[in-house]
C-alpha positions in Angstrom: 67.6 -175.3 26.9 71.2 -176.3 27.4 74.1 -174.6 29.1 77.3 -175.1 31.0 77.8 -178.7 32.0 80.0 -178.5 35.1 79.4 -182.1 36.2 82.3 -184.2 37.4 84.9 -184.6 34.6 83.9 -181.5 32.7 86.2 -178.5 32.5 85.5 -174.8 32.1 88.7 -172.9 31.7 87.5 -169.4 31.9 84.4 -167.2 31.5 83.4 -163.6 31.1 80.0 -161.9 30.7 78.2 -159.0 29.2 75.9 -157.7 31.9 73.8 -155.5 29.6 73.1 -158.2 27.1 72.8 -161.0 29.7 75.4 -163.1 27.8 77.9 -165.4 29.4 80.9 -166.6 27.4 83.2 -169.5 28.4 86.0 -171.7 27.2 85.0 -175.4 27.3 87.9 -177.7 28.0 85.9 -180.7 26.9 84.9 -179.5 23.4 87.7 -176.9 23.0 85.1 -174.4 21.9 84.2 -170.9 22.9 80.5 -171.0 23.8 77.9 -168.5 24.9 74.5 -168.4 26.5 71.9 -166.0 27.8 71.9 -166.2 31.6 69.1 -165.8 34.0 69.4 -165.1 37.8 73.2 -164.6 37.8 73.1 -161.0 38.8 70.2 -161.4 41.3 72.4 -163.3 43.8 71.0 -166.6 42.7 74.2 -168.5 42.1 72.7 -171.7 43.4 70.1 -171.7 40.6 71.9 -170.3 37.6 69.9 -170.9 34.4 71.4 -170.6 31.0 69.3 -170.3 27.9 70.0 -170.6 24.2 73.5 -171.9 24.4 75.6 -171.7 21.2 79.1 -172.2 19.9 80.9 -168.9 19.0 84.2 -170.6 17.8 84.9 -174.3 17.4 88.0 -176.3 18.2 90.1 -173.3 19.3 91.5 -174.7 22.6 90.9 -171.3 24.4 92.1 -170.8 27.9 91.1 -167.2 28.6 88.3 -164.9 27.5 87.5 -161.2 27.7 84.3 -159.5 26.7 84.1 -156.0 25.1 80.5 -155.2 26.0 80.6 -151.8 24.3 81.6 -153.0 20.8 80.0 -156.5 21.3 83.2 -158.4 20.7 84.8 -161.4 22.6 88.5 -162.0 22.8 90.3 -165.3 23.6 93.8 -166.7 24.0 94.6 -170.1 22.7 96.9 -172.4 24.7 98.7 -174.3 22.0 98.9 -171.7 19.2 99.6 -168.8 21.5 97.2 -166.5 19.7 95.0 -163.6 20.8 91.8 -163.7 18.6 88.7 -161.5 18.5 85.2 -162.1 17.0 81.8 -160.6 17.1 79.4 -162.1 19.6 77.8 -164.3 16.9 81.2 -165.7 15.7 81.5 -163.5 12.6 84.5 -161.4 11.6 87.1 -163.5 13.4 90.6 -162.0 13.4 93.9 -162.9 14.9 95.4 -160.0 16.7 98.6 -161.5 18.1 100.1 -164.9 17.3 103.4 -165.3 19.2 104.3 -165.7 22.9 101.0 -164.4 24.2 
């Protein structure tokens, strides 16, 4: 399994989670992708041994700097740095839509 690589030189700009689905979403500064993974032990106070399973890319090359999860409707929102856009997609990356595109 793969997951967040937070070794020296790697950057994670922002993250959010869906507690009910055990999903963690984050903006990777290295790949400029929005990524997700199932998490294990995060909510059991085991921050020293965080295990992420089944990592996947939700959106590629988007240069996101901020994320928000809508756990009720299973959607993830992100803001891009360079384009100044607010975008939403389903957890699996389908049905991507730009909601705002100026001065976000």
